[in-house]
C-alpha positions as CSV (number, residue, x, y, z in Angstrom):
1,M,2.8,28.2,-8.7
2,K,4.2,31.1,-10.8
3,S,7.8,31.9,-11.2
4,I,9.5,33.5,-8.2
5,K,10.3,37.1,-8.7
6,Y,12.0,37.7,-5.3
7,I,15.6,37.4,-4.3
8,A,16.3,34.5,-2.1
9,L,18.7,35.0,0.7
10,F,20.4,31.7,1.3
11,L,23.7,32.7,2.4
12,G,26.1,31.2,0.0
13,I,24.2,28.6,-1.9
14,T,22.6,28.7,-5.4
15,A,19.0,30.0,-5.6
16,V,17.2,26.8,-5.0
17,G,14.5,25.6,-2.8
18,L,11.8,28.4,-2.8
19,T,8.2,28.1,-2.5
20,S,6.5,31.2,-3.9
21,C,6.9,34.6,-2.4
22,S,4.6,35.6,-5.2
23,D,1.3,35.1,-6.9
24,S,-0.5,36.0,-10.0
25,F,-0.1,39.8,-9.1
26,L,3.6,39.3,-9.5
27,D,4.1,38.8,-13.2
28,K,6.0,40.9,-15.7
29,N,9.0,42.9,-14.9
30,P,12.1,43.2,-17.2
31,D,14.7,42.4,-14.4
32,E,12.4,39.7,-12.8
33,R,12.1,42.0,-9.7
34,T,8.5,42.9,-8.9
35,E,7.8,46.3,-7.5
36,I,5.7,45.8,-4.4
37,D,4.1,49.2,-4.7
38,S,0.7,48.8,-2.8
39,E,-0.6,47.7,0.5
40,E,-2.5,44.9,-1.2
41,K,0.7,43.5,-2.8
42,I,2.5,43.6,0.5
43,I,-0.2,41.8,2.3
44,K,-0.3,39.1,-0.5
45,L,3.4,38.7,-0.3
46,L,3.2,38.1,3.4
47,I,0.4,35.4,2.9
48,T,2.9,33.3,1.0
49,S,5.9,34.0,3.1
50,Y,5.6,31.5,5.8
51,P,8.1,28.6,6.1
52,Y,7.5,25.7,3.9
53,S,9.7,23.2,5.7
54,N,8.7,21.3,8.9
55,P,11.1,21.1,11.8
56,S,9.5,18.2,13.5
57,W,11.6,15.3,12.0
58,V,15.0,16.9,12.7
59,G,13.9,17.6,16.2
60,E,12.4,14.2,17.0
61,L,15.3,12.3,15.4
62,S,17.8,14.3,17.4
63,S,15.9,13.7,20.7
64,D,15.1,10.8,23.0
65,N,11.6,10.5,21.6
66,L,12.7,7.8,19.1
67,I,14.6,4.6,19.2
68,D,16.5,2.5,16.6
69,N,14.2,-0.4,15.9
70,Q,17.2,-2.4,14.7
71,S,18.8,-2.2,18.1
72,P,17.4,-4.8,20.7
73,H,15.1,-3.1,23.1
74,L,12.4,-3.8,25.7
75,P,8.8,-3.8,24.5
76,T,6.6,-0.8,24.8
77,S,3.9,-2.2,27.1
78,P,5.0,-2.9,30.6
79,N,2.6,-5.8,30.7
80,D,4.5,-7.7,27.9
81,K,7.3,-10.1,28.6
82,Q,10.4,-7.9,29.2
83,I,12.8,-9.4,26.8
84,L,15.0,-7.6,24.1
85,S,13.9,-7.8,20.6
86,H,14.5,-5.8,17.4
87,Y,13.0,-5.3,13.9
88,N,14.8,-5.0,10.6
89,Y,13.1,-1.8,9.5
90,A,15.0,0.3,6.9
91,S,15.7,3.9,7.3
92,Y,13.5,6.3,5.4
93,A,16.6,8.2,4.2
94,R,20.3,7.7,4.6
95,W,20.8,11.0,6.4
96,D,18.4,9.7,9.1
97,D,21.2,7.4,10.2
98,Q,23.6,10.4,10.4
99,L,21.3,12.5,12.4
100,F,20.4,9.7,14.8
101,R,24.1,9.3,15.4
102,F,24.3,13.1,16.1
103,E,26.4,13.5,12.9
104,P,26.1,16.2,10.2
105,A,23.4,15.1,7.6
106,T,25.9,15.1,4.5
107,Q,23.6,12.7,2.7
108,A,20.7,15.2,2.6
109,T,20.1,18.0,0.2
110,Y,18.0,21.2,0.1
111,G,15.5,19.4,-2.1
112,E,14.7,16.7,0.5
113,S,11.6,17.4,2.7
114,D,12.2,17.5,6.5
115,S,16.1,17.8,6.1
116,P,18.3,20.4,7.8
117,G,19.2,21.8,4.6
118,Q,15.6,22.5,3.6
119,L,14.9,23.9,7.1
120,W,17.8,26.3,6.7
121,A,16.7,27.3,3.2
122,S,13.0,27.5,4.2
123,Y,13.5,29.9,7.1
124,Y,16.0,32.2,5.3
125,R,13.5,32.3,2.4
126,T,10.8,33.5,4.9
127,I,13.3,36.2,6.2
128,A,14.0,37.4,2.7
129,C,10.3,37.8,2.1
130,A,9.8,39.5,5.3
131,N,12.7,42.0,4.5
132,Y,11.2,42.8,1.1
133,A,7.8,43.5,2.8
134,I,9.4,45.8,5.4
135,E,11.5,47.6,2.6
136,A,8.4,48.1,0.5
137,I,6.5,49.5,3.5
138,N,9.2,51.9,4.2
139,K,9.3,53.0,0.6
140,L,5.5,53.2,0.3
141,V,5.0,55.2,3.5
142,P,8.3,56.5,4.8
143,N,6.7,58.2,7.9
144,S,5.7,55.4,10.2
145,L,3.2,57.8,11.8
146,E,1.2,58.0,8.6
147,R,0.8,54.3,8.1
148,G,-2.9,53.1,8.5
149,P,-4.0,50.2,10.6
150,S,-3.6,47.6,7.7
151,M,-0.2,48.7,6.9
152,R,0.9,48.8,10.6
153,A,-0.4,45.2,11.0
154,A,1.5,44.1,7.8
155,E,4.6,45.5,9.2
156,G,4.1,43.8,12.6
157,E,3.6,40.6,10.8
158,A,6.8,40.9,8.7
159,L,8.7,41.7,11.9
160,L,7.3,38.7,13.6
161,L,8.1,36.5,10.7
162,R,11.6,37.7,10.7
163,A,12.0,37.2,14.4
164,Y,10.3,33.9,14.5
165,S,12.4,32.4,11.6
166,H,15.7,33.5,13.2
167,F,14.4,32.1,16.5
168,M,13.8,28.8,15.0
169,L,17.2,28.8,13.2
170,V,19.2,29.6,16.3
171,N,17.4,26.9,18.3
172,F,18.4,24.2,15.8
173,F,21.8,25.5,14.4
174,A,23.4,27.1,17.3
175,S,24.0,26.5,21.1
176,P,21.1,27.2,23.5
177,F,20.8,30.5,25.2
178,K,22.4,30.4,28.6
179,D,22.7,34.0,29.9
180,A,23.4,37.4,28.2
181,E,27.2,37.2,29.0
182,T,28.0,33.5,28.5
183,S,26.0,33.5,25.2
184,K,28.3,36.1,23.8
185,N,30.9,33.3,23.5
186,D,28.7,31.0,21.5
187,K,28.4,31.2,17.8
188,G,25.0,32.1,16.5
189,I,23.4,32.2,13.0
190,P,23.4,35.0,10.5
191,Y,20.8,37.7,11.3
192,V,19.7,39.2,8.1
193,T,17.7,42.5,8.1
194,H,18.2,43.8,4.6
195,T,17.6,42.9,0.9
196,N,20.3,42.8,-1.6
197,N,20.9,41.8,-5.3
198,V,24.1,40.0,-4.3
199,V,24.3,37.3,-1.7
200,M,27.7,36.7,0.1
201,S,28.1,33.4,1.7
202,N,30.2,34.8,4.5
203,Y,27.6,36.7,6.5
204,P,28.8,36.9,10.0
205,R,27.2,34.4,12.3
206,G,27.6,36.7,15.3
207,S,26.9,35.2,18.7
208,V,24.0,33.7,20.3
209,A,23.5,36.7,22.5
210,D,23.5,38.9,19.4
211,N,20.9,36.7,17.8
212,Y,18.5,36.9,20.8
213,N,19.0,40.6,21.2
214,S,18.0,41.1,17.5
215,I,15.1,38.7,17.9
216,Q,13.8,40.6,20.9
217,K,14.1,43.9,19.0
218,D,11.9,42.6,16.1
219,L,9.6,40.8,18.3
220,E,8.8,43.6,20.6
221,L,8.4,46.1,17.6
222,G,6.2,43.4,15.8
223,L,4.1,43.2,19.0
224,E,3.3,46.8,19.1
225,K,2.1,46.9,15.5
226,I,0.4,43.5,15.0
227,S,-3.4,43.3,14.8
228,D,-5.9,40.9,13.2
229,I,-7.3,43.4,10.8
230,N,-5.8,41.9,7.7
231,Y,-7.0,38.4,8.0
232,K,-10.7,38.2,8.8
233,V,-10.6,34.8,6.9
234,A,-8.3,32.0,8.2
235,P,-6.4,34.1,10.8
236,K,-4.8,31.1,12.4
237,Y,-2.5,30.6,9.3
238,H,-0.9,34.0,9.9
239,F,0.6,35.7,13.0
240,N,-2.3,37.1,14.8
241,V,-2.5,38.8,18.2
242,N,-2.7,35.5,20.2
243,A,0.0,33.9,18.3
244,A,2.3,36.8,18.8
245,H,1.8,36.7,22.5
246,A,2.4,33.0,22.5
247,F,5.7,33.6,20.6
248,A,6.7,36.3,23.0
249,A,6.1,34.0,26.0
250,R,8.2,31.3,24.5
251,F,11.1,33.7,23.7
252,Y,11.1,35.2,27.1
253,L,11.0,31.8,28.7
254,F,14.1,30.8,26.6
255,T,15.9,34.0,27.8
256,H,14.8,33.6,31.4
257,Q,12.6,36.8,31.5
258,Y,9.9,35.0,33.5
259,E,7.7,37.8,34.5
260,K,7.2,38.7,30.8
261,V,6.4,35.1,30.0
262,I,3.5,35.2,32.5
263,A,2.3,38.6,31.2
264,H,2.2,37.4,27.6
265,A,0.6,34.1,28.5
266,D,-2.0,35.8,30.6
267,A,-3.0,37.9,27.6
268,V,-4.0,34.8,25.8
269,L,-5.1,32.4,28.6
270,G,-6.3,34.8,31.3
271,A,-4.5,35.4,34.6
272,D,-5.9,32.5,36.4
273,T,-7.2,28.9,35.9
274,T,-10.8,29.6,35.4
275,V,-13.4,29.0,32.8
276,R,-11.5,31.2,30.2
277,L,-8.5,29.0,30.4
278,Q,-10.6,25.8,30.0
279,R,-12.2,27.3,26.8
280,M,-8.7,28.2,25.4
281,M,-7.4,24.5,25.9
282,M,-7.7,21.5,23.7
283,D,-11.3,20.6,23.2
284,Y,-11.0,16.8,23.4
285,S,-14.8,16.4,22.7
286,V,-14.2,16.9,19.0
287,F,-12.8,13.3,18.9
288,E,-16.2,11.8,19.8
289,K,-17.2,11.7,16.0
290,T,-13.8,10.7,14.6
291,A,-13.8,7.4,12.7
292,N,-10.5,7.2,10.9
293,L,-7.0,8.7,10.9
294,S,-8.1,11.5,8.6
295,D,-10.9,12.5,10.8
296,Y,-8.5,12.6,13.8
297,A,-6.0,14.8,11.9
298,T,-8.8,17.2,10.8
299,A,-9.9,17.6,14.4
300,W,-6.3,18.2,15.7
301,Q,-5.5,20.8,12.9
302,N,-8.8,22.5,13.0
303,P,-8.3,26.3,12.9
304,E,-11.5,26.9,14.7
305,L,-10.1,25.3,17.8
306,N,-9.2,27.9,20.4
307,N,-6.2,25.8,21.3
308,N,-4.6,26.3,17.8
309,L,-2.9,29.7,17.7
310,L,-0.8,29.5,14.7
311,L,-0.9,26.8,12.0
312,I,1.8,26.6,9.3
313,P,1.2,24.3,6.3
314,T,4.5,22.6,5.3
315,Y,5.8,20.2,2.7
316,S,6.7,17.2,4.8
317,A,6.8,13.4,4.8
318,L,6.9,13.3,8.6
319,P,4.2,10.6,9.1
320,R,5.9,8.3,6.5
321,R,9.3,8.8,8.2
322,I,8.1,8.1,11.7
323,F,5.5,5.4,10.8
324,G,7.0,1.9,10.5
325,S,10.7,2.9,9.7
326,R,13.9,2.3,11.5
327,Y,13.6,5.1,13.9
328,S,10.3,5.3,15.7
329,C,8.5,6.1,19.0
330,A,8.6,2.6,20.4
331,G,9.8,0.7,23.4
332,P,11.2,2.8,26.2
333,A,10.9,5.9,24.2
334,A,7.2,5.4,23.8
335,R,6.8,4.7,27.5
336,A,8.3,8.0,28.4
337,T,7.0,10.1,25.6
338,L,3.3,8.8,25.4
339,M,2.8,8.0,29.0
340,V,2.6,4.3,28.3
341,H,3.3,3.3,31.9
342,P,1.6,2.8,35.3
343,S,0.5,6.0,37.1
344,P,-1.8,6.9,40.0
345,L,-3.7,8.9,37.6
346,W,-5.1,6.1,35.5
347,S,-5.9,2.4,35.8
348,G,-7.3,-0.4,33.5
349,Y,-5.2,0.9,30.6
350,I,-1.4,1.0,29.9
351,A,-1.8,4.7,29.1
352,P,-4.0,7.5,30.2
353,S,-7.3,8.2,28.4
354,I,-6.0,11.5,26.8
355,P,-3.8,9.9,24.2
356,I,-6.2,7.0,23.8
357,I,-9.2,9.0,22.8
358,S,-7.3,11.6,20.7
359,G,-5.6,9.3,18.3
360,M,-2.0,9.7,19.7
361,L,-1.4,6.0,19.8
362,F,-1.8,4.8,16.2
363,S,0.6,2.0,15.6
364,S,2.2,0.3,12.6
365,G,0.9,-3.2,12.7
366,S,2.2,-3.7,16.3
367,S,2.8,-1.1,18.9
368,D,6.4,-2.4,19.1
369,Y,7.1,-1.2,15.7
370,G,6.3,2.3,16.8
371,F,3.5,4.8,17.4
372,F,2.7,8.1,15.9
373,G,0.1,10.8,16.6
374,A,-2.8,11.7,14.3
375,K,-2.0,15.3,14.8
376,I,0.8,15.1,12.3
377,Q,-1.1,13.0,9.6
378,E,-0.5,14.3,6.1
379,K,-2.7,15.9,3.5
380,F,-2.0,14.8,-0.1
381,Q,-1.8,17.2,-3.0
382,Y,-2.1,15.5,-6.3
383,V,0.1,16.5,-9.2
384,N,-0.9,13.5,-11.3
385,K,-3.9,11.6,-10.2
386,I,-3.5,8.9,-12.7
387,A,0.1,8.1,-11.6
388,G,-0.8,8.8,-8.1
389,T,2.0,11.3,-7.4
390,G,2.1,14.6,-5.8
391,Y,3.2,16.5,-2.6
392,V,2.6,15.6,1.0
393,H,1.7,18.4,3.5
394,V,1.7,18.4,7.2
395,I,0.1,21.2,9.2
396,Y,2.7,22.3,11.8
397,R,1.2,23.6,15.0
398,A,3.7,26.3,15.8
399,F,1.9,27.7,18.9
400,T,-0.9,26.2,21.0
401,S,-2.7,27.2,24.2
402,N,-1.8,23.9,25.8
403,S,1.9,24.5,25.3
404,L,1.6,28.2,26.3
405,L,0.0,26.9,29.7
406,L,3.0,24.7,30.3
407,E,5.5,27.5,29.5
408,R,3.7,29.7,32.0
409,A,3.9,27.0,34.6
410,E,7.7,26.7,34.0
411,A,8.1,30.5,34.5
412,K,6.3,30.2,37.8
413,I,8.6,27.3,38.8
414,M,11.6,29.3,38.0
415,L,10.3,32.3,40.0
416,G,9.7,29.9,43.0
417,R,5.9,30.4,42.9
418,Y,5.3,26.7,43.4
419,D,1.5,26.9,44.4
420,A,0.7,29.0,41.2
421,A,2.9,26.6,39.1
422,A,1.1,23.6,40.6
423,A,-2.3,25.3,39.7
424,D,-1.2,25.5,36.1
425,L,0.1,21.9,35.9
426,M,-3.1,20.7,37.5
427,A,-5.2,22.8,35.0
428,Y,-3.3,21.3,32.1
429,W,-4.3,17.8,33.2
430,N,-7.7,18.3,34.8
431,Y,-9.1,20.8,32.1
432,S,-8.0,18.2,29.5
433,L,-10.4,15.6,31.2
434,K,-13.2,18.2,31.7
435,N,-13.0,18.9,27.9
436,F,-13.9,15.3,27.1
437,S,-17.2,14.5,25.4
438,Q,-19.9,13.2,27.8
439,K,-19.5,9.8,26.3
440,D,-15.7,9.8,27.0
441,K,-16.3,11.2,30.5
442,D,-18.6,8.3,31.2
443,A,-16.2,5.7,29.8
444,H,-13.1,7.0,31.5
445,L,-14.0,9.4,34.4
446,T,-17.1,8.0,35.8
447,T,-15.6,4.5,35.9
448,G,-12.6,5.8,37.8
449,N,-10.1,4.6,35.1
450,T,-8.8,8.2,34.9
451,K,-8.4,10.5,37.9
452,F,-7.9,14.2,38.3
453,L,-4.6,15.4,39.4
454,T,-4.1,16.9,42.9
455,K,-1.1,18.7,44.4
456,D,-0.5,15.8,46.8
457,V,-0.2,13.4,43.9
458,L,2.0,15.8,42.0
459,L,4.5,16.2,44.9
460,S,4.5,12.4,45.7
461,Y,4.6,10.8,42.2
462,W,7.0,13.2,40.5
463,S,9.4,13.2,43.5
464,D,10.3,9.7,42.7
465,K,13.4,9.5,40.3
466,N,12.3,5.9,39.4
467,H,9.3,7.3,37.4
468,E,9.4,8.2,33.7
469,N,10.9,11.6,33.0
470,C,11.9,12.2,36.7
471,F,15.2,13.1,38.2
472,K,16.5,13.1,41.7
473,D,17.9,16.5,41.1
474,W,18.5,18.8,38.1
475,S,22.2,19.5,38.7
476,F,22.8,18.7,35.0
477,A,21.0,21.9,34.2
478,Q,23.4,24.0,36.2
479,A,26.5,22.1,34.8
480,R,25.5,22.2,31.1
481,V,23.5,25.5,30.6
482,G,23.9,27.4,33.9
483,L,20.3,26.9,34.9
484,N,19.8,26.7,38.6
485,I,17.0,24.3,39.7
486,P,16.7,24.2,43.5
487,A,15.6,21.1,45.4
488,A,12.1,22.5,46.1
489,A,11.5,22.8,42.4
490,V,12.4,19.2,41.5
491,P,9.0,17.7,41.6
492,Y,7.5,20.4,39.6
493,M,10.1,20.3,37.0
494,N,9.8,16.6,36.7
495,C,6.0,16.9,36.2
496,L,6.5,19.8,33.6
497,N,9.1,17.6,31.8
498,D,6.6,14.7,31.7
499,F,3.8,16.8,30.4
500,R,5.7,18.9,27.9
501,R,7.3,15.7,26.4
502,Y,3.8,14.2,25.8
503,E,2.2,17.6,24.7
504,N,4.8,18.3,22.1
505,A,5.3,14.7,21.0
506,F,6.1,14.3,17.3
507,E,6.6,18.0,16.8
508,G,10.3,18.5,17.4
509,M,10.1,20.6,20.5
510,R,11.5,17.9,22.7
511,F,14.9,18.4,21.1
512,I,14.8,22.1,22.0
513,D,13.8,21.3,25.7
514,I,16.7,18.8,26.0
515,R,19.1,21.5,24.8
516,R,17.9,24.4,26.9
517,W,17.5,22.3,30.2
518,G,20.8,20.5,29.5
519,L,18.9,17.1,29.8
520,P,21.1,13.9,29.4
521,L,20.8,12.6,25.8
522,K,22.0,9.3,24.3
523,H,21.1,7.0,21.5
524,I,21.6,3.3,21.3
525,V,22.4,2.2,17.7
526,G,22.2,-1.2,15.9
527,L,22.5,-4.7,16.9
528,S,25.7,-4.0,18.8
529,R,23.7,-1.5,20.9
530,D,26.4,1.1,20.7
531,T,25.7,4.0,23.0
532,I,26.3,7.5,21.5
533,T,26.1,10.3,24.0
534,A,25.3,13.8,22.7
535,D,27.9,16.2,24.1
536,N,27.5,20.1,23.7
537,A,28.7,20.2,20.2
538,K,26.5,17.2,19.0
539,R,23.4,19.1,20.4
540,I,23.8,21.5,17.6
541,I,22.4,20.7,14.3
542,E,25.2,21.2,11.7
543,I,24.5,23.8,9.0
544,P,24.0,22.3,5.5
545,W,27.1,21.1,3.8
546,E,26.5,23.4,0.8
547,V,26.6,26.4,3.2
548,L,29.8,25.2,4.9
549,S,31.6,24.5,1.6
550,A,30.7,28.1,0.5
551,G,32.6,29.5,3.5
552,T,30.1,29.9,6.4
553,E,31.8,28.8,9.8
554,S,30.5,25.7,11.6
555,A,29.2,26.3,15.2
556,R,30.1,22.7,16.0
557,T,33.8,22.8,14.8
558,G,34.6,26.5,14.3
559,I,35.9,25.7,10.7
560,T,34.7,26.6,7.3
561,G,34.5,24.4,4.3
562,G,35.8,26.5,1.5
563,K,36.1,29.8,-0.1
564,P,33.1,32.2,0.1
565,A,31.1,32.3,-3.0
566,Q,29.5,35.4,-4.5
567,L,26.2,34.9,-6.2
568,D,24.8,37.6,-8.5
569,F,21.0,37.4,-8.7
570,S,20.5,40.6,-10.8
571,S,20.6,38.8,-14.2
572,S,17.7,36.9,-15.9
573,N,19.7,33.6,-15.4
574,S,18.9,33.9,-11.7
575,K,15.1,33.6,-12.1
576,V,13.9,30.8,-9.8
577,N,10.9,28.7,-10.8
578,S,8.8,26.8,-8.3
579,S,9.8,23.7,-10.1
580,S,13.2,24.2,-8.9
581,M,12.1,23.6,-5.4
582,N,12.9,19.9,-5.8
583,L,10.6,18.9,-3.0
584,E,10.1,15.1,-2.9
585,R,7.3,14.3,-5.1
586,L,5.9,11.2,-3.6
587,R,3.3,8.5,-4.7
588,N,0.2,8.5,-2.5
589,K,-0.3,5.5,-0.3
């Protein structure tokens, strides 16, 4: 990659950790600032502006999807002898131990893939690039009415990128949204909408309510302008119209604007549960011809699949972290996350056919060491083939039709439209089965090993608090986040909780669901089986220590770690090279 010619906005840290906001068209300028003076350059800037960091590991490690293999636990399979056992697997990184204990990741740096620091830096780098694009558009065509279709679409993409990046930041580094008034009292993250030569570390964090108001403004303006005109090739790797609607649906779900959730989901999926919805969902027939882990990953990450709405290539060692290390999806976590338990919907197997045929149950030697899903398998970029070193990439599926359907179901539950919600929940399960290949239908459906979901089964099975992911009531949601779940909604919410936990497994969304629903969260650590419960403060990922030490206030403690620093990026000494990104260069397996 070429040297970076854009100013990185990292809020009180040195200019590190950038992937390129530029390309060969951004080369020679005396002050290292490239003039983005054409529509073509703006579009090229946006192509390289997407976040390079993957949020999945931070989310998974902070959720209930993983266990500590060093802590004695029951086996994954309910058919195995139910005795406590443990395995002396080492942590992939020392800061993994800190996050699993709900502590700040002080052992991590910005250069480490999958770390909170890199997550912070990556999203603010995207925000900086989006702000440059917006500034360039305003300079190039000051009158918005005179902007052509391509320029309008570019502006829409930049606004959506800015909104999405802040949305992800606030959902990891601040309290969950409760309501417009209560969230005024919760410290948010800095919302940055301008470019500058000088970065001050003490940008105001504002409140969570402020953040969501700003996100909504950018989102809605971006939705007005976005189109698919600029990306006839590989549109799934950019904000396209369907991805924009999916983002809107998720945002409105998190802010309890449920009618809008349904409207934006309908724009992608259709307004009912007919053939159009089935076509938009995950096509499990693609797994009939998969022979190895790489094939499964290619099938999951295929941009041609209707299910994949937005794909973001990231630098990530996620599979290596979750596959055969101390913290993995094993034992009771695997039972609850990957449906490794008995159910009226399947028999003859310890799990339903959906994860079995789609490569969601790969294990490290033994299932009790931990499972991981093929959908997160890495792609390796060689830097030195002789030495076998390079960078690992993971495709992050930011938005999918399957997740969008479950978000629409949740909105209907919250509106008390239980029949409509049941229809969506049944469609999620039943259309998945109908999208099997004929070979898999013969093996799993014709034999009766897997069954279709009916409303009667939904109400009976998910009303029992003794089943995985089920609660007698959801009073904890009212107590923790002010969310009222009436008794009539409980079986539907239990079913939704079960399906969302599986659908988003290994992708970090479980942590966000735990926070916004106020679900109980605890980790059992080490041979002593110490139980660590996550209170409200511990459900916030601490901002990087470099940012704290420069003067930005902590949302967990309310204190700062030092005097704000002023960083001047106007001199030639501030040029950032792609080599300064310090991503982990790993040896290929």
